[in-house]
Each structure stands twice: as C-alpha cells, then as structure tokens.
C-alpha positions as a printed NumPy array, in Angstrom:
array([[ 56.913, 108.09 ,  14.061],
       [ 53.36 , 107.588,  12.792],
       [ 51.014, 108.957,  10.168],
       [ 50.105, 111.98 ,  12.312],
       [ 53.753, 113.047,  12.563],
       [ 54.098, 112.723,   8.785],
       [ 50.999, 114.888,   8.299],
       [ 52.381, 117.472,  10.736],
       [ 55.66 , 117.515,   8.796],
       [ 53.666, 117.767,   5.532],
       [ 55.384, 114.67 ,   4.146],
       [ 51.936, 113.046,   4.103],
       [ 48.737, 114.584,   2.747],
       [ 45.086, 114.312,   3.814],
       [ 42.362, 113.658,   1.233],
       [ 38.751, 114.501,   2.042],
       [ 36.395, 112.672,  -0.308],
       [ 32.975, 114.248,  -0.686],
       [ 32.839, 118.036,  -0.361],
       [ 29.321, 118.691,   0.863],
       [ 28.135, 120.233,   4.117],
       [ 30.321, 117.764,   6.1  ],
       [ 33.427, 117.304,   3.96 ],
       [ 34.137, 120.9  ,   2.972],
       [ 34.333, 122.455,   6.477],
       [ 36.473, 119.525,   7.606],
       [ 38.828, 119.836,   4.629],
       [ 39.251, 123.58 ,   5.151],
       [ 39.855, 123.203,   8.891],
       [ 42.585, 120.609,   8.323],
       [ 44.033, 122.774,   5.532],
       [ 44.714, 125.566,   8.007],
       [ 47.512, 123.335,   9.372],
       [ 48.2  , 120.556,   6.887],
       [ 48.355, 119.726,   3.175],
       [ 44.89 , 118.696,   1.962],
       [ 43.303, 117.487,  -1.261],
       [ 39.574, 118.064,  -1.513],
       [ 38.145, 115.421,  -3.84 ],
       [ 34.649, 115.22 ,  -5.328],
       [ 33.353, 113.38 ,  -8.397],
       [ 31.152, 116.378,  -9.261],
       [ 33.302, 118.589, -11.521],
       [ 30.808, 121.456, -11.3  ],
       [ 31.184, 121.435,  -7.504],
       [ 34.986, 121.353,  -7.814],
       [ 34.892, 124.328, -10.194],
       [ 32.808, 126.314,  -7.682],
       [ 35.219, 125.452,  -4.866],
       [ 38.178, 126.585,  -6.961],
       [ 36.356, 129.938,  -7.177],
       [ 36.016, 129.862,  -3.362],
       [ 32.244, 129.317,  -3.584],
       [ 30.539, 126.86 ,  -1.215],
       [ 27.799, 124.988,  -3.15 ],
       [ 25.998, 124.369,   0.167],
       [ 25.992, 128.14 ,   0.865],
       [ 27.169, 127.517,   4.424],
       [ 30.65 , 129.08 ,   4.199],
       [ 31.788, 132.467,   2.919],
       [ 34.709, 132.88 ,   0.515],
       [ 36.847, 134.038,   3.469],
       [ 36.745, 130.469,   4.85 ],
       [ 39.071, 129.409,   2.002],
       [ 41.734, 131.989,   2.792],
       [ 45.066, 130.768,   4.178],
       [ 44.268, 127.1  ,   3.487],
       [ 46.8  , 124.691,   1.983],
       [ 44.214, 122.918,  -0.154],
       [ 43.609, 121.932,  -3.753],
       [ 40.289, 120.729,  -5.166],
       [ 40.041, 118.035,  -7.8  ],
       [ 37.859, 115.41 ,  -9.445],
       [ 40.923, 113.651, -10.868],
       [ 41.569, 110.174,  -9.447],
       [ 45.276, 110.411, -10.245],
       [ 45.706, 113.253,  -7.755],
       [ 44.364, 111.06 ,  -4.933],
       [ 47.433, 108.838,  -5.252],
       [ 49.562, 111.539,  -3.636],
       [ 47.625, 111.222,  -0.345],
       [ 48.135, 108.884,   2.63 ],
       [ 45.188, 109.678,   4.92 ],
       [ 41.725, 109.429,   3.362],
       [ 38.558, 110.776,   4.987],
       [ 35.282, 109.697,   3.381],
       [ 32.378, 112.109,   3.867],
       [ 29.885, 111.147,   1.168],
       [ 26.077, 111.085,   1.571],
       [ 24.287, 107.977,   2.848],
       [ 20.679, 108.426,   1.695],
       [ 17.751, 106.002,   1.538],
       [ 16.087, 104.701,  -1.627],
       [ 12.407, 104.857,  -2.588],
       [ 11.742, 101.778,  -0.455],
       [ 13.324, 103.528,   2.566],
       [ 16.271, 101.124,   2.569],
       [ 19.911, 102.263,   2.878],
       [ 21.377, 103.449,  -0.416],
       [ 25.068, 102.65 ,  -0.086],
       [ 25.992, 103.462,  -3.689],
       [ 27.872, 106.697,  -2.84 ],
       [ 29.685, 104.983,   0.052],
       [ 30.636, 101.874,  -1.93 ],
       [ 31.667, 104.131,  -4.822],
       [ 33.953, 106.111,  -2.513],
       [ 35.375, 102.875,  -1.046],
       [ 36.099, 101.66 ,  -4.585],
       [ 37.816, 104.953,  -5.418],
       [ 39.977, 104.795,  -2.294],
       [ 40.787, 101.15 ,  -3.009],
       [ 42.189, 102.113,  -6.402],
       [ 44.771, 104.461,  -4.829],
       [ 45.422, 102.755,  -1.483],
       [ 49.055, 102.032,  -0.55 ],
       [ 50.792, 100.266,   2.306],
       [ 50.749, 102.368,   5.457],
       [ 47.706, 104.416,   4.43 ],
       [ 44.753, 105.276,   6.681],
       [ 41.058, 105.536,   5.791],
       [ 38.499, 107.177,   8.104],
       [ 34.775, 107.162,   7.368],
       [ 32.524, 109.995,   8.551],
       [ 29.323, 109.045,   6.696],
       [ 26.435, 107.916,   8.898],
       [ 25.87 , 104.162,   8.581],
       [ 24.419, 101.212,  10.484],
       [ 26.72 ,  99.433,  12.977],
       [ 29.017,  97.059,  11.095],
       [ 28.861,  98.816,   7.73 ],
       [ 32.489, 100.012,   7.736],
       [ 33.899,  96.561,   8.439],
       [ 31.338,  94.466,   6.561],
       [ 30.683,  96.587,   3.468],
       [ 33.486,  99.136,   2.951],
       [ 36.686,  97.344,   3.983],
       [ 36.127,  94.264,   1.721],
       [ 35.707,  96.616,  -1.266],
       [ 38.966,  98.42 ,  -0.469],
       [ 40.807,  95.112,   0.006],
       [ 39.494,  93.765,  -3.298],
       [ 40.409,  96.93 ,  -5.241],
       [ 43.853,  97.425,  -3.678],
       [ 44.985,  93.853,  -3.157],
       [ 46.095,  94.961,   0.32 ],
       [ 45.249,  93.351,   3.656],
       [ 43.208,  95.287,   6.2  ],
       [ 45.037,  96.096,   9.469],
       [ 48.271,  94.676,   8.047],
       [ 48.779,  96.97 ,   5.066],
       [ 46.3  ,  99.753,   5.835],
       [ 44.335, 100.968,   8.872],
       [ 40.731, 102.126,   9.134],
       [ 38.764, 104.332,  11.515],
       [ 35.298, 105.76 ,  11.923],
       [ 34.554, 109.257,  13.223],
       [ 30.91 , 110.254,  12.766],
       [ 30.12 , 113.745,  11.538],
       [ 28.156, 116.01 ,  13.866],
       [ 27.731, 119.054,  11.65 ],
       [ 24.474, 120.948,  12.214],
       [ 23.61 , 122.823,   8.982],
       [ 22.773, 126.47 ,   9.54 ],
       [ 24.228, 126.487,  13.069],
       [ 26.804, 129.27 ,  13.355],
       [ 27.458, 128.607,  17.071],
       [ 28.038, 124.835,  17.294],
       [ 30.548, 124.656,  14.466],
       [ 32.969, 121.844,  13.604],
       [ 35.755, 122.609,  16.068],
       [ 33.319, 123.319,  18.928],
       [ 31.568, 119.928,  18.795],
       [ 33.145, 117.054,  20.728],
       [ 34.369, 114.43 ,  18.247],
       [ 33.933, 110.674,  18.537],
       [ 36.822, 108.715,  17.03 ],
       [ 37.524, 105.021,  16.646],
       [ 40.194, 102.866,  15.051],
       [ 40.671,  99.329,  13.809],
       [ 43.395,  98.717,  16.419],
       [ 45.061, 100.527,  19.341],
       [ 47.683, 102.228,  17.18 ],
       [ 45.178, 103.566,  14.638],
       [ 42.912, 104.861,  17.422],
       [ 45.759, 106.955,  18.847],
       [ 46.867, 108.286,  15.455],
       [ 43.321, 109.201,  14.428],
       [ 42.591, 110.765,  17.823],
       [ 45.772, 112.845,  17.597],
       [ 44.935, 114.144,  14.129],
       [ 41.351, 115.13 ,  14.936],
       [ 42.412, 116.394,  18.349],
       [ 44.721, 118.875,  16.663],
       [ 41.745, 120.792,  15.193],
       [ 38.804, 119.991,  17.526],
       [ 38.909, 122.347,  20.52 ],
       [ 35.869, 120.743,  22.196],
       [ 37.737, 117.478,  22.819],
       [ 37.848, 113.864,  21.628],
       [ 35.96 , 110.783,  22.792],
       [ 37.712, 107.504,  21.962],
       [ 35.121, 104.831,  21.269],
       [ 36.232, 101.252,  22.053],
       [ 35.424, 100.02 ,  18.538],
       [ 34.341, 101.157,  15.091],
       [ 30.953,  99.511,  15.59 ],
       [ 30.334, 101.407,  18.842],
       [ 31.134, 104.708,  17.1  ],
       [ 28.766, 103.85 ,  14.235],
       [ 26.007, 102.949,  16.704],
       [ 26.538, 106.101,  18.775],
       [ 26.009, 108.315,  15.746],
       [ 22.901, 106.582,  14.528],
       [ 21.128, 106.632,  17.893],
       [ 21.778, 110.369,  18.303],
       [ 19.402, 111.055,  15.439],
       [ 17.068, 108.141,  16.179],
       [ 16.507, 109.481,  19.692],
       [ 15.725, 112.936,  18.331],
       [ 13.401, 111.454,  15.701],
       [ 11.428, 109.581,  18.36 ],
       [ 11.118, 112.63 ,  20.593],
       [  9.798, 114.727,  17.712],
       [  7.37 , 111.956,  16.718],
       [  5.971, 112.022,  20.26 ],
       [  5.414, 115.778,  19.959],
       [  3.759, 115.286,  16.569],
       [  1.404, 112.676,  17.989],
       [  0.631, 114.932,  20.939],
       [ -0.132, 117.773,  18.516],
       [ -2.775, 115.56 ,  16.864],
       [ -4.35 , 114.916,  20.268],
       [ -4.184, 118.543,  21.397],
       [ -5.718, 119.697,  18.109],
       [ -8.757, 117.532,  18.877],
       [ -8.847, 119.094,  22.355],
       [ -8.627, 122.582,  20.827],
       [ -5.486, 123.556,  22.755],
       [ -2.204, 124.847,  21.337],
       [  0.703, 122.38 ,  21.49 ],
       [  3.286, 125.151,  21.922],
       [  1.324, 126.519,  24.893],
       [  1.398, 123.044,  26.445],
       [  5.154, 122.633,  25.786],
       [  5.841, 126.051,  27.31 ],
       [  3.907, 125.121,  30.452],
       [  5.425, 121.641,  30.761],
       [  8.873, 123.087,  30.097],
       [  8.829, 124.859,  33.434],
       [  9.761, 121.493,  35.008],
       [ 13.548, 121.109,  35.203],
       [ 13.743, 117.692,  33.548],
       [ 11.186, 118.164,  30.765],
       [ 12.781, 117.835,  27.301],
       [ 11.638, 120.703,  25.083],
       [ 11.118, 119.08 ,  21.694],
       [  8.659, 120.615,  19.237],
       [  6.342, 119.11 ,  16.609],
       [  7.105, 119.604,  12.939],
       [  8.202, 118.138,   9.645],
       [ 11.223, 115.846,   9.955],
       [ 13.233, 115.926,   6.744],
       [ 16.837, 116.387,   5.787],
       [ 19.623, 113.858,   5.419],
       [ 20.036, 112.925,   9.093],
       [ 17.023, 112.668,  11.413],
       [ 14.604, 111.631,   8.669],
       [ 17.031, 109.058,   7.238],
       [ 19.275, 107.551,   9.919],
       [ 16.582, 105.561,  11.786],
       [ 15.94 , 103.583,   8.589],
       [ 19.582, 102.461,   8.607],
       [ 19.115, 101.12 ,  12.126],
       [ 15.79 ,  99.401,  11.424],
       [ 17.295,  97.856,   8.271],
       [ 20.166,  96.328,  10.245],
       [ 17.844,  95.205,  13.033],
       [ 15.546,  93.469,  10.543],
       [ 18.579,  91.796,   8.954],
       [ 19.373,  90.408,  12.422],
       [ 15.831,  89.079,  12.857],
       [ 14.575,  91.897,  15.099],
       [ 11.57 ,  94.105,  14.337],
       [ 11.996,  97.472,  16.101],
       [  8.428,  98.588,  16.749],
       [  9.117, 101.835,  18.627],
       [ 11.527, 103.26 ,  16.032],
       [  9.25 , 102.226,  13.159],
       [  6.207, 103.787,  14.843],
       [  8.065, 107.072,  15.288],
       [  9.109, 107.051,  11.648],
       [  5.515, 106.382,  10.549],
       [  4.208, 109.304,  12.604],
       [  6.81 , 111.725,  11.284],
       [  6.442, 110.578,   7.675],
       [  2.671, 111.16 ,   7.659],
       [  2.808, 114.736,   8.98 ],
       [  3.074, 116.39 ,   5.563],
       [ -0.098, 114.71 ,   4.324],
       [ -1.822, 115.511,   7.634],
       [ -1.033, 119.224,   7.293],
       [ -2.373, 119.234,   3.721],
       [ -5.571, 117.56 ,   4.97 ],
       [ -5.966, 120.279,   7.613],
       [ -5.697, 122.881,   4.842],
       [ -8.285, 121.074,   2.689],
       [-10.756, 120.88 ,   5.595],
       [-10.321, 124.588,   6.284],
       [-10.993, 125.416,   2.628],
       [-14.188, 123.378,   2.797],
       [-15.33 , 124.923,   6.088],
       [-14.673, 128.393,   4.621],
       [-16.892, 127.583,   1.591],
       [-13.958, 127.751,  -0.817],
       [-13.95 , 125.839,  -4.083],
       [-11.036, 123.436,  -3.667],
       [-10.11 , 123.216,  -7.354],
       [-10.074, 127.032,  -7.574],
       [ -8.205, 127.503,  -4.287],
       [ -4.714, 128.995,  -4.133],
       [ -2.359, 128.243,  -1.247],
       [  1.052, 129.736,  -0.511],
       [  3.752, 127.674,   1.206],
       [  6.548, 129.617,   2.897],
       [  9.736, 127.565,   2.716],
       [ 11.053, 124.597,   0.735],
       [ 14.273, 123.64 ,   2.539],
       [ 14.411, 120.858,   5.112],
       [ 15.034, 123.292,   7.995],
       [ 15.306, 126.979,   8.753],
       [ 18.1  , 129.241,   7.472],
       [ 19.763, 126.68 ,   5.174],
       [ 19.743, 126.178,   1.396],
       [ 19.576, 122.371,   1.56 ],
       [ 16.425, 120.807,   0.06 ],
       [ 17.414, 117.141,   0.434],
       [ 14.568, 114.989,   1.76 ],
       [ 12.448, 118.089,   2.381],
       [  9.023, 117.092,   3.642],
       [  7.48 , 120.257,   2.184],
       [  7.057, 118.223,  -1.006],
       [  4.627, 115.893,   0.838],
       [  2.352, 118.877,   1.522],
       [  2.633, 120.061,  -2.074],
       [  1.811, 116.654,  -3.586],
       [ -1.146, 116.064,  -1.281],
       [ -2.644, 119.498,  -2.044],
       [ -2.044, 119.056,  -5.767],
       [ -3.858, 115.705,  -5.654],
       [ -6.976, 117.787,  -4.821],
       [ -6.203, 120.152,  -7.748],
       [ -5.285, 123.003,  -5.405],
       [ -3.074, 125.695,  -6.959],
       [  0.079, 125.661,  -4.818],
       [  2.815, 128.293,  -4.838],
       [  6.051, 127.697,  -2.909],
       [  8.568, 130.441,  -2.13 ],
       [ 11.933, 130.227,  -0.41 ],
       [ 14.678, 132.882,  -0.2  ],
       [ 17.383, 130.231,   0.368],
       [ 16.516, 127.381,  -2.019],
       [ 17.426, 127.16 ,  -5.711],
       [ 14.371, 126.839,  -7.986],
       [ 16.108, 124.658, -10.598],
       [ 17.41 , 122.335,  -7.888],
       [ 13.872, 122.032,  -6.477],
       [ 12.538, 121.256,  -9.959],
       [ 15.199, 118.607, -10.6  ],
       [ 14.533, 116.948,  -7.248],
       [ 10.763, 117.326,  -6.856],
       [  9.269, 118.379, -10.191],
       [  8.039, 121.886,  -9.389],
       [  9.562, 125.357,  -9.538],
       [  9.578, 127.936,  -6.791],
       [  7.53 , 131.081,  -7.326],
       [  9.842, 134.085,  -7.867],
       [  8.1  , 136.1  ,  -5.141],
       [  5.111, 136.113,  -2.788],
       [  2.023, 137.045,  -4.764],
       [ -1.571, 137.938,  -3.934],
       [ -4.99 , 136.357,  -3.758],
       [ -4.27 , 133.342,  -1.556],
       [ -6.99 , 131.37 ,   0.212],
       [ -4.504, 130.081,   2.745],
       [ -0.863, 130.263,   3.759],
       [  1.236, 127.446,   5.205],
       [  4.254, 128.858,   7.058],
       [  6.326, 125.685,   6.846],
       [  9.95 , 126.755,   7.436],
       [ 10.943, 129.345,  10.028],
       [ 13.519, 131.231,   7.953],
       [ 14.504, 134.476,   9.651],
       [ 13.09 , 136.354,   6.635],
       [  9.589, 135.172,   7.618],
       [  9.666, 135.865,  11.336],
       [  8.797, 139.561,  10.975],
       [  5.605, 138.877,   8.996],
       [  2.468, 140.212,  10.686],
       [ -1.244, 139.477,  10.501],
       [ -1.664, 142.648,   8.431],
       [  0.878, 141.327,   5.927],
       [ -0.974, 138.023,   5.581],
       [ -4.287, 139.882,   5.195],
       [ -2.74 , 141.97 ,   2.421],
       [ -1.828, 138.907,   0.33 ],
       [ -4.919, 136.807,   1.031],
       [ -8.611, 136.822,   0.103],
       [-11.129, 137.344,   2.868],
       [-11.854, 134.291,   4.971],
       [ -8.327, 132.887,   4.497],
       [ -6.239, 130.976,   7.036],
       [ -2.627, 130.703,   8.182],
       [ -1.181, 127.339,   9.196],
       [  1.914, 128.071,  11.274],
       [  3.889, 124.83 ,  11.607],
       [  6.649, 126.262,  13.807],
       [  4.523, 128.501,  16.03 ],
       [  6.265, 131.646,  14.73 ],
       [  3.176, 133.848,  14.962],
       [  1.534, 132.423,  18.072],
       [ -0.563, 135.001,  19.917],
       [ -0.38 , 137.58 ,  17.097],
       [ -3.641, 136.872,  15.214],
       [ -7.017, 138.417,  16.03 ],
       [ -8.904, 138.542,  12.68 ],
       [ -7.579, 135.754,  10.461],
       [ -8.048, 132.062,  11.161],
       [ -4.818, 130.791,  12.739],
       [ -3.706, 127.195,  13.354],
       [ -0.43 , 125.657,  14.46 ],
       [  0.83 , 122.161,  15.183]])
C-alpha cells in the first residue's frame, strides 16, 4: 500500500499550496475525489475562496460545489496533510533574474510540517535543477528529515492556459516525475486519476523541469521572429497578418503572430533558462535576442503612435490616446507582467494624455502594480486609439465607432489585427 491508496481511502489528505490560476483548479479537481486542504498565505484570498469566489475570475462558484475541500492560511492545518503540491508563482525581479522568494517560502512552510512518509510535488515553473538544488535542501533543513529516505519529491509542471475554456486542466496531458521509481509511480497514479488526457512519465525531475521551460521559450522565440518580421514588413508597407495568412497555406508553416509578450509564463520563463545557462558558463544568444525583441515592442508601438501624431500635425503634449486593454492577454483578468504598461510609460514620457480601459482588469490592482488607474469608460476626443488586447468585448467595434470617439485625423493601431480590412477613412496600422 502506498500514498495513493491512502489518499483514495481518505486516510491521507492532499494540500495544495498557492491558490492562484494553477493551484485552485488543481485543488478543486482533486477535491472531487479526495480530501484536500487549499492553503494560501493571503488571508484575503482565502476569505474569497470560502465564499466560493475565484480571485483570478477564471472559475464560477459552481466549480466549488461537491468538493471535499477546506481553505486556510493557518500553518497548523497543514500538519494534517501527507501529500503537498506547491503551485506558487515564480516571477522575475527588476533585473530580470529569477525571484525564488515565493518558492523558497513555500518550501520552508512545507519543511515545518513535513513528516516521515510524506510526498512533495512542485508545479511551479523553474530552471532545471531548482527542485533538487534549491527546494529540497530547505525542506531537509526545516524538517530534520532526509530526502528520499524520510520523504519523497516529484515535479509535475503546470500547463494551465488562462482564459482557455477548451484546453482545461483534465484535458491537457500531464508530465510527471519522481525522485525514485516508487515515487514516480505513486505520483503518476494520483495525477492519472484526474487527468483524462493521459500522463507522460519523465525519466527525472530535471528533465520535467527542462521540458516545461522550453515549451514557453520555444513559443517566445517564435513570437519574437514574428515581431521582427513585422518591423521589416512595416518598412515595406505590407501587412504582417496578410503575409502570415498567405504563408500559412503551406502545410508545415507555423502560424505564430506578432504582439506583446507579457504574463507570468512566456515573458518570464526564458529568463530562468538563461540565468541557469549563464551560471553554467554558457551565454545563450538566440534566447536572449528573442527576449530583447519582445521586450522592446511596447516602446516601439508607442514610438509609432508618436510619429503618427507628428505626421498628423498634432501637438504631442496636448494629444490624447486611448488604449484598449490592460491585461496580459485576451479574455482574462490577470495583469501580471502586462506589457501594456511599457506603451503607457513611453507615451507619458512625451507628456501624452493616456487613458486605459479594460472590462476585465481591476483598476485598484492596476494602480498598485503599475501606478495608474483605469478610466471608468471609453470617452471622447481621442487623437489615436491603440487596440492592444483582443478582448471579445472589443471585437465588434467598427470604424464608425472609432470615428465617433476620435477627433478628425486620428489613427487606430490594431496590435492583434482585429479590424484588418475594415477601415476606409481613418488611418489604420497593425503589427
């Protein structure tokens, strides 16, 4: 009999630590079958969850129904658990280096309650080696227990896609790994009991860590190529989306699009890999070049807007620009690492009056994170509009609508190509 059998019999309990866009869906899915404790150090978040409210606004209150779960910020309650899943954020700091404080904090917390026979699985995205080199020593030091003798560890990278209602948790194939053969089988059995898409058993924790981080690094590089191509095609006066549509008729062409690369995955994970590579004496030029290209796109878009104001004989310091969208991607409420702020800051450095609206984002959260509030509604009298995020609420906007809120001789910068082919009177530009 192993830990999975004990969980099935409800003599052992699962703890999910970190109840954000990754941890909460996982905790609720396990709680449909097993006893679960949802743990988060943010008491306000715990209070919302006890009211069946998802702070990430991804899940409805119905998702909590029929779940054997309690939510807590109390360390004492963690002691009743035997299987710990860590799903805390792994951001970067201002110097674009890995910020492991949440992960080390969670490892310390687990170490304080760890007992013989317990399991710990990490889901947070990290560089290869982080689980074994950074997290396990902390847990050993806090608990006084010996890794692989007294407790087992695994790594199973999250693959949640915020805002995606089709590719949800159970429908995405899950990578699992363990610190030995026994732990791999136990962890695979537990996750396999809720994941209908199947399980892939990685040969080691480090392989599983590496697999996750290159998923997003590959996507980052492909988008950076499209962004660089958009700069070239703009000089050639051809539309990038027209080119992608034409090239996409070939069966093996990969249809990536240009755009702002923010959020807590694609815009962050490559820095974890380059950090580890540099630590090993390697200098990854391709990954770094892709990151540079994607990081400069916000400022580039603002510069395009400034040049259009000048060419339209507008006074820059009296100009007023509307930005549609503040979240890091369409149809989500998450503003973490949103690159919209790069456009805002660059325009404000020229004393442009910038208004940002977003039907999904929270104005106070935006102010706390970036120092500006969202406008309560779309106004009038704009000299330009930057359609930055393709929320479904914006897709029905027409040229007549934009004309109704703008001065004469205004422009629309459409970063996602939402309105391609629809403009005849106003100046239209897209990446």
